[in-house]
C-alpha positions in Angstrom: 107.2 150.4 159.6 104.0 148.8 158.3 103.9 146.6 155.3 102.0 149.3 153.4 104.7 151.9 154.2 107.4 149.4 153.3 105.9 148.8 149.9 105.7 152.6 149.2 109.3 153.3 150.3 110.6 150.2 148.4 109.2 151.8 145.2 110.7 155.1 146.1 114.0 153.3 146.5 114.1 152.8 142.7 114.9 156.5 142.4 118.5 155.8 143.4 119.3 155.1 139.8 118.1 158.6 138.8 119.6 160.8 141.5 120.6 163.6 139.0 117.1 163.9 137.6 115.5 163.7 141.0 117.8 166.5 142.3 116.9 168.7 139.4 113.2 167.9 140.0 113.6 168.8 143.7 115.4 172.1 142.8 112.6 173.0 140.3 109.9 172.2 142.9 111.7 174.4 145.5 111.8 177.3 143.1 108.2 176.7 142.2 107.3 177.0 145.8 109.5 180.0 146.3 107.9 181.9 143.4 104.4 180.8 144.5 105.2 182.2 148.0 106.5 185.5 146.4 103.3 185.9 144.3 101.2 186.2 147.5 102.7 189.3 149.1 102.9 191.1 145.8 99.2 191.5 145.9 99.4 193.7 149.0 101.0 196.7 147.2 98.8 196.1 144.2 95.6 196.4 146.3 96.9 199.3 148.3 97.9 201.3 145.1 94.6 200.3 143.5 92.5 201.5 146.4 94.7 204.5 147.2 95.5 203.2 150.7 99.3 203.1 150.5 101.3 205.0 153.1 104.4 206.4 151.4 107.8 205.6 152.8 110.1 208.4 151.9 113.2 207.4 153.9 115.1 204.3 152.9 114.9 201.7 155.7 117.9 199.8 156.9 119.0 196.7 154.9 118.5 193.1 156.1 117.3 189.7 155.0 114.3 189.3 157.4 110.8 189.3 156.1 110.2 192.7 157.7 113.3 194.2 156.1 112.6 192.9 152.6 109.0 194.1 152.8 110.1 197.5 154.0 112.6 197.7 151.1 109.9 196.7 148.6 107.4 199.3 150.1 110.1 202.0 149.8 110.7 201.1 146.2 107.0 201.3 145.4 106.7 204.6 147.3 109.5 206.1 145.2 107.8 205.0 142.0 104.6 206.7 143.1 106.3 209.9 144.0 108.5 210.1 140.9 106.3 208.6 138.2 102.8 208.5 139.6 100.4 205.8 140.7 99.7 204.4 137.3 103.4 203.7 136.6 103.7 202.1 140.0 100.7 199.9 139.2 102.3 198.9 135.9 105.5 197.9 137.7 103.6 195.9 140.4 101.6 194.1 137.6 104.8 193.4 135.7 106.4 192.0 138.9 103.4 189.8 139.5 103.4 188.6 135.9 107.1 187.8 136.1 106.8 185.9 139.3 103.9 183.8 137.9 105.9 183.2 134.7 108.9 181.9 136.6 106.6 179.8 138.9 105.0 178.0 135.9 108.4 177.7 134.1 109.9 175.8 137.1 106.6 173.8 137.5 107.0 172.6 133.9 110.7 171.8 134.5 109.8 169.8 137.6 107.5 167.7 135.4 110.1 167.5 132.6 112.7 166.1 135.0 110.3 163.7 136.7 109.0 162.1 133.4 112.2 160.0 132.8 112.3 159.1 136.4 108.8 157.7 136.4 109.2 155.8 133.2 112.6 154.6 134.2 111.3 153.2 137.5 108.5 151.3 135.6 111.2 149.9 133.2 113.4 148.8 136.1 110.4 147.2 137.9 109.3 145.3 134.8 112.9 144.2 134.1 113.3 143.0 137.7 110.1 141.1 137.6 111.0 139.4 134.3 114.4 138.5 135.6 112.8 137.0 138.7 110.4 135.0 136.6 113.4 133.5 134.7 115.2 132.7 138.0 112.3 131.1 139.8 112.4 127.3 139.9 109.8 125.2 138.1 108.0 124.1 141.3 106.9 127.8 141.8 105.0 127.8 138.6 103.2 124.6 139.5 101.5 126.5 142.4 100.8 129.8 140.5 98.5 130.6 137.6 100.3 131.8 134.5 97.7 134.5 133.8 98.0 135.9 137.3 101.7 136.2 136.9 101.2 138.0 133.5 98.7 140.3 135.2 101.3 141.3 137.8 103.8 142.0 135.0 101.4 144.2 133.1 98.3 145.6 134.8 99.7 145.7 138.3 102.8 147.5 137.1 100.6 149.9 135.2 98.5 150.5 138.3 101.6 151.4 140.3 102.7 153.8 137.5 99.3 155.5 137.4 98.5 155.5 141.1 101.8 156.0 142.8 104.3 157.4 140.4 101.8 159.9 139.1 101.5 161.5 142.5 105.2 161.8 143.2 105.2 165.2 141.6 102.5 166.3 144.1 104.3 164.6 147.0 107.5 166.6 146.2 106.0 169.9 145.2 102.7 170.5 147.0 104.1 170.3 150.6 106.7 173.0 149.7 103.9 175.3 148.3 101.7 174.6 151.4 104.6 175.4 153.8 105.4 178.6 151.9 101.8 179.8 151.9 101.3 178.9 155.5 104.5 180.7 156.5 103.1 183.9 154.9 99.7 183.3 156.5 101.5 182.8 159.9 103.4 186.0 159.4 100.2 188.0 158.5 98.0 186.5 161.3 99.1 183.7 163.6 95.7 183.4 165.2 93.9 183.1 161.9 96.5 180.7 160.6 96.0 178.5 163.7 92.3 178.5 163.1 92.8 177.4 159.5 95.3 174.7 160.6 92.8 173.1 162.9 90.2 173.0 160.1 92.8 171.4 157.7 93.7 168.7 160.3 90.0 167.8 160.6 89.7 167.6 156.8 92.8 165.4 156.5 91.5 163.0 159.1 88.1 162.6 157.3 89.8 162.0 153.9 92.4 159.7 155.3 89.8 157.5 156.9 88.1 156.9 153.6 91.5 156.4 151.8 92.6 153.5 154.1 89.7 151.4 152.7 91.1 151.7 149.1 94.0 149.3 149.5 91.8 146.3 150.3 89.5 147.2 147.4 92.6 147.5 145.1 93.8 144.1 146.1 90.4 142.6 145.2 90.4 144.4 141.8 93.9 143.3 140.8 93.2 139.7 141.9 90.1 139.6 139.8 92.0 141.0 136.8 94.7 138.4 137.3 92.0 135.7 137.1 90.5 137.1 133.9 94.0 137.1 132.3 94.4 133.5 133.4 91.1 132.4 131.8 91.9 134.2 128.6 95.4 132.7 128.4 94.0 129.2 129.1 91.3 129.7 126.5 93.7 130.8 123.8 96.0 127.9 124.5 93.2 125.4 124.4 90.9 126.6 121.6 91.2 123.3 119.7 89.9 121.4 122.8 87.2 124.0 123.6 85.8 123.8 120.1 86.2 120.0 119.9 84.2 119.5 123.1 81.6 122.2 122.3 82.7 123.9 125.6 82.3 127.5 124.4 79.2 128.0 126.6 81.1 126.6 129.7 84.0 128.9 129.0 81.7 131.9 128.5 80.0 131.3 131.9 83.4 130.9 133.6 84.7 134.1 132.0 81.4 136.0 132.7 81.5 135.0 136.4 85.0 136.4 136.8 84.3 139.4 134.6 81.2 140.4 136.6 83.2 140.0 139.8 85.8 142.3 138.4 83.1 144.9 137.5 81.7 144.8 141.0 85.1 145.1 142.7 86.1 147.9 140.4 82.8 149.8 140.9 83.3 149.7 144.6 86.9 150.9 144.2 85.8 153.8 141.9 83.0 154.8 144.3 85.5 155.3 147.1 88.2 156.9 144.9 85.7 159.3 143.3 84.5 160.4 146.7 87.9 162.1 147.2 87.5 165.2 144.9 83.9 166.3 145.9 84.5 165.6 149.5 87.8 167.5 149.7 86.2 170.4 147.7 83.2 170.5 150.0 85.4 170.5 153.1 87.7 173.1 151.5 84.7 175.4 150.7 83.4 174.8 154.2 86.8 175.9 155.5 86.8 179.0 153.3 83.3 179.9 154.5 84.3 179.6 158.2 87.5 181.6 157.4 85.5 184.4 155.7 83.2 184.6 158.7 86.0 184.6 161.3 88.4 186.8 159.3 85.7 189.4 158.5 85.0 189.7 162.2 88.7 190.6 162.7 88.5 193.2 159.9 85.4 194.7 161.5 87.1 194.8 164.9 90.2 196.5 163.4 92.6 193.6 164.1 93.3 193.2 160.3 92.9 195.7 157.5 91.0 194.7 154.3 94.0 194.4 152.0 95.9 192.1 154.3 92.8 189.9 154.8 92.3 189.7 151.0 95.9 188.7 150.6 95.5 186.1 153.4 92.5 184.7 151.5 94.7 184.5 148.3 97.4 182.7 150.3 94.9 180.3 151.6 93.6 179.7 148.0 97.2 178.7 147.2 96.9 176.1 150.0 93.6 174.6 148.8 94.7 173.2 145.4 97.9 171.6 146.8 95.9 170.2 149.7 93.3 168.7 147.3 96.1 167.3 145.2 97.7 165.7 148.3 94.3 164.3 149.5 93.8 162.7 146.0 97.4 161.4 146.3 96.5 159.6 149.5 93.7 157.8 147.7 95.9 156.9 144.7 98.8 155.7 146.9 96.4 153.5 148.8 95.2 152.0 145.6 98.7 151.6 144.1 100.1 150.0 147.2 97.7 147.1 146.8 99.1 146.5 143.4 102.7 147.0 144.6 102.1 144.3 147.3 101.0 141.8 144.6 104.2 142.6 142.7 106.3 142.2 145.9 104.7 138.7 146.3 106.5 137.8 143.1 109.7 139.8 143.7 110.2 138.3 147.2 109.3 134.7 146.2 112.3 132.5 147.3 114.5 131.1 144.6 115.0 127.6 146.0 117.2 126.3 143.2 120.4 128.4 142.7 124.1 128.3 143.0 125.5 127.1 146.3 128.0 129.4 148.0 131.4 128.6 146.5 129.9 126.6 143.6 132.6 125.4 141.2 132.7 125.5 137.4 132.0 122.5 135.2 133.9 123.1 132.0 134.1 119.5 130.7 132.1 116.3 131.3 134.7 113.5 131.7 133.5 110.4 133.5 129.8 109.8 133.9 126.5 110.4 135.7 125.3 108.6 138.9 122.0 108.6 140.7 122.6 107.4 144.3 119.6 106.3 146.4 117.5 109.1 145.0 114.0 109.5 146.4 111.9 112.5 145.2 108.4 113.9 145.8 107.0 116.9 144.1 105.2 118.0 147.3 105.8 117.0 150.9 102.1 115.9 151.3 102.3 113.6 148.3 103.8 110.2 147.8 107.3 109.9 146.2 107.5 110.1 142.4 110.9 108.3 142.6 111.9 105.7 145.1 115.5 104.7 145.9 116.9 105.2 142.4 120.4 103.9 141.8 121.7 104.3 138.3 125.1 104.8 136.7 125.6 106.2 133.1 129.2 106.1 131.9 130.4 108.9 129.6 129.5 108.1 126.0 126.9 105.5 126.8 123.2 105.7 126.1 120.4 104.7 128.5 116.8 104.3 127.5 114.1 104.7 130.1 110.9 102.8 129.5 107.7 102.2 131.5 104.1 103.0 131.5 102.8 106.6 131.8 103.4 107.9 135.3 106.3 105.5 136.0 108.7 108.4 136.8 110.8 108.6 133.6 110.4 112.3 132.9 110.9 113.1 136.6 114.2 111.2 136.6 115.6 113.2 133.7 114.2 116.5 135.1 116.4 116.1 138.2 119.6 116.1 136.2 119.5 119.8 135.0 118.1 120.7 138.5 114.7 121.6 137.3 113.8 120.2 140.7 116.1 119.5 143.7 116.1 116.3 145.6 115.9 116.0 149.4 117.1 112.4 149.7 120.1 110.8 147.9 122.5 112.5 145.5 123.0 112.9 141.8 126.7 113.0 140.7 128.5 114.2 137.6 132.2 113.2 137.5 132.0 112.1 141.1 130.7 115.5 142.4 127.2 116.4 143.5 125.4 118.4 140.8 124.5 120.9 143.6 128.2 121.8 143.9 128.4 123.0 140.3 127.4 126.4 138.9 123.9 126.0 137.6 124.7 127.7 134.3 127.7 125.4 133.7 125.7 122.3 134.6 122.9 123.1 132.1 125.5 124.1 129.4 126.6 120.4 129.3 123.1 119.3 128.3 120.9 119.4 125.2 117.2 118.7 125.8 114.5 117.7 123.3 111.2 117.3 125.1 107.9 115.7 124.0 106.3 119.1 123.6 108.1 121.2 121.0 108.9 124.4 122.8 109.3 127.2 120.2 109.1 131.0 120.3 107.4 133.7 118.2 110.5 134.4 116.1 112.3 133.3 113.0 113.3 129.7 112.3 116.9 130.8 112.4 116.6 132.4 115.9 114.7 129.4 117.2 117.5 127.0 116.2 120.3 129.3 117.4 118.3 130.0 120.7 120.7 130.9 123.5 123.9 130.4 121.5 126.3 133.0 120.4 128.9 133.1 117.6 127.1 130.6 115.5 127.6 130.8 111.7 124.7 130.3 109.2 126.5 127.3 107.8 126.4 125.6 111.2 122.7 126.3 111.5 122.0 124.9 108.1 124.1 121.8 108.9 122.1 121.2 112.1 118.8 121.6 110.2 119.9 119.1 107.5 120.9 116.6 110.2 117.4 117.0 111.7 115.8 116.6 108.3 114.4 120.2 108.6 116.3 122.0 105.9 114.0 121.0 103.0 110.8 122.2 104.6 112.6 125.4 105.9 113.6 126.3 102.3 110.1 125.7 101.1 108.8 128.5 103.4 108.3 132.0 102.2 111.6 133.5 103.7 113.5 130.4 104.4 115.4 130.5 107.7 114.1 134.1 108.3 110.4 132.9 108.3 108.5 133.8 111.4 106.8 130.6 112.8 104.2 132.4 114.9 103.2 131.9 118.5 104.6 128.6 119.8 105.4 127.7 116.2 101.7 127.4 115.3 102.5 128.1 111.6 104.3 124.7 111.4 103.0 121.1 111.7 103.8 119.1 114.7 106.5 117.1 113.0 108.1 120.3 111.7 108.1 121.9 115.1 109.8 118.8 116.6 112.5 118.7 114.0 113.4 122.3 114.8 113.9 121.4 118.4 116.1 118.5 117.4 118.1 120.9 115.1 118.5 123.2 118.1 119.9 120.3 120.2 122.2 119.2 117.4 123.6 122.8 117.0 124.3 123.1 120.7 126.5 119.9 120.4 126.2 119.0 124.1 128.1 116.1 125.8 124.9 115.0 127.5 121.8 114.5 125.5 118.3 114.2 127.0 115.6 113.0 124.6 112.2 113.0 126.3 110.0 111.2 123.7 111.6 113.4 121.0 110.2 111.5 118.0 106.6 111.1 119.3 105.3 114.0 117.3 106.7 112.8 114.0 104.9 110.9 111.3 106.4 107.6 110.1 108.4 109.1 107.2 109.8 111.9 109.3 110.6 109.6 112.2 112.6 107.3 109.9 114.7 110.2 108.6 115.1 111.9 112.0 115.9 108.6 113.8 119.1 108.2 111.8 120.1 111.8 112.6 119.5 111.1 116.3 121.5 107.9 116.2 124.4 109.9 114.7 124.0 112.6 117.3 124.0 110.1 120.1 127.3 108.5 119.0 130.1 109.2 121.6 127.6 111.1 123.8 126.0 110.3 127.1 122.4 110.0 126.2 119.2 109.5 128.2 116.3 108.6 126.0 112.6 108.3 126.9 110.6 106.8 124.1 107.3 105.0 123.4 108.6 103.4 120.2 110.8 100.3 120.0 112.8 101.7 117.1 114.1 104.5 119.4 115.3 102.5 122.3 116.4 99.1 121.1 119.9 100.3 120.2 120.6 101.8 123.6 123.5 100.5 125.6 121.2 99.9 128.6 117.5 99.9 128.9 116.0 100.8 132.3 112.5 99.6 133.0 110.5 101.8 135.5 107.3 101.2 137.3 105.6 103.4 139.9 108.8 105.4 140.5 111.2 102.5 140.9 113.6 100.6 138.7 112.3 97.1 138.2 114.5 95.8 135.4 117.7 96.8 133.5 119.8 95.4 130.7 120.1 95.3 126.9 117.2 94.9 124.6 117.8 91.2 123.9 118.7 90.3 127.5 115.5 91.8 128.8 113.5 90.0 126.1 115.2 86.7 127.1 114.3 87.4 130.7 110.6 87.5 129.8 109.7 90.0 132.5 108.1 93.5 132.5 110.1 94.7 129.5 108.8 91.8 127.3 105.2 92.7 128.3 105.8 96.3 127.3 107.3 95.3 124.0 104.3 93.1 123.3 101.9 95.8 124.1 104.1 98.6 122.7 103.2 100.4 126.0 106.2 102.4 126.7 
């Protein structure tokens, strides 16, 4: 099976969750095809009565379920009507039968659409949910290699393309072949030779249309890729508006956007040219087939092989094939286009989750002893030099360690390894004497509270941002955490207090206010291990002084790893670890390191943490 076919059938596999609705849809489509097929032979008695060419059958034929037996019974019934009530009454009955059949045909056609609608929408919901779940499970290294805007495009426009291009045609895929088979069966019954002639013409038409359709997938990939680039540029621009305006870079951003936008226009135009060729081409080929059929069929009527009524009915049957065939040919185009988008989605769905629970991972319900880094060497990429080199560090439970060093020394990398944001290839990190890879990932991270340099907040209320990820928390506990982080007063000064929405990334708050909310979030979680990655760097002097005391209280009797650029944050740590170019160069208390007169003293003098 080719990759293209695999993508299509993978999408169809999502129907397993909607078996009942799919079954009802299939039944409705079968009945639609049945009544479509029944509508065709009903025209024969109508035409024969209308043109006074019906041969009356006065003796009831033997019963049976073959096509001939059913036709004979129907002809006998019409003959009886003509004899007993006259031709006009018989014509009314035939017209009523035709009307009833078409009513039932369209009723079941609507029901097939009715049952398919929740299936289509459910598949899109499931696909988006699976994509979002995968995004949450993918490790941080994956996002270092991908553009955020492109990932957003896969979640939105690519999924929408799949819905409009593939799922829209499922109805045609399920229904039209049944109608075509029914109509062709009648045509084959009427004239095998004429049907074979039509079949050859249809194969030729399908080959021509299919050849054009195969080019659509490549064009679709180009369009979706361009759209992903556009979303990336917009996302970056919205996130960096302050810098763009500050550096007068609007013209540069416009040129960058215009280049990608023009590329998208060109790629989309080529795609639409090819897609829009489907309908006129299929119609022209269909009319060409009809013209050849009229010529060939008329010769058979002239030669007496077929009578006129049967040939007209054959033409009507063929008409019932044309629309479904056009619909299927259009479906081929759309599926080709949608498969391109589906393959981009699969690129995300099939991305390996390199950081996950090991088989037989054990729980970590309580942190008891301490943390140990043993000969840890780590590089972000194999083709890059190590960010950490042979790190050996022990942190007993309840003790605090401050990491200091110049920018790029490896401090943040060291703490990012503890919650397994990244996995190491050399050495080991232990908690209570066991490798952190042996613990369940969720349990491991539950032991930690993290306050990073960048205040990560969400477009939600202040209350929900503090409670984030926790359950069973009382409002009193939230308020106590906010007070400890010196956030309660400014929260109560907002319009709705704790229910105030803080905007995208907390942009309605100042930098210091945002950081205090993240500290309140860590205080509320009450974790045994605390990671403070330059947690006070965004605070003004007054706020820092107030929050510093709260952090010192929070750090009591906890295992704390602190990264800071300010002496006031680190001087009370039980141990200070000095790092340089990914290695530990000094360690000790604040005073002992000052007395040593080495790298730490130079950092203190320069305040270059």
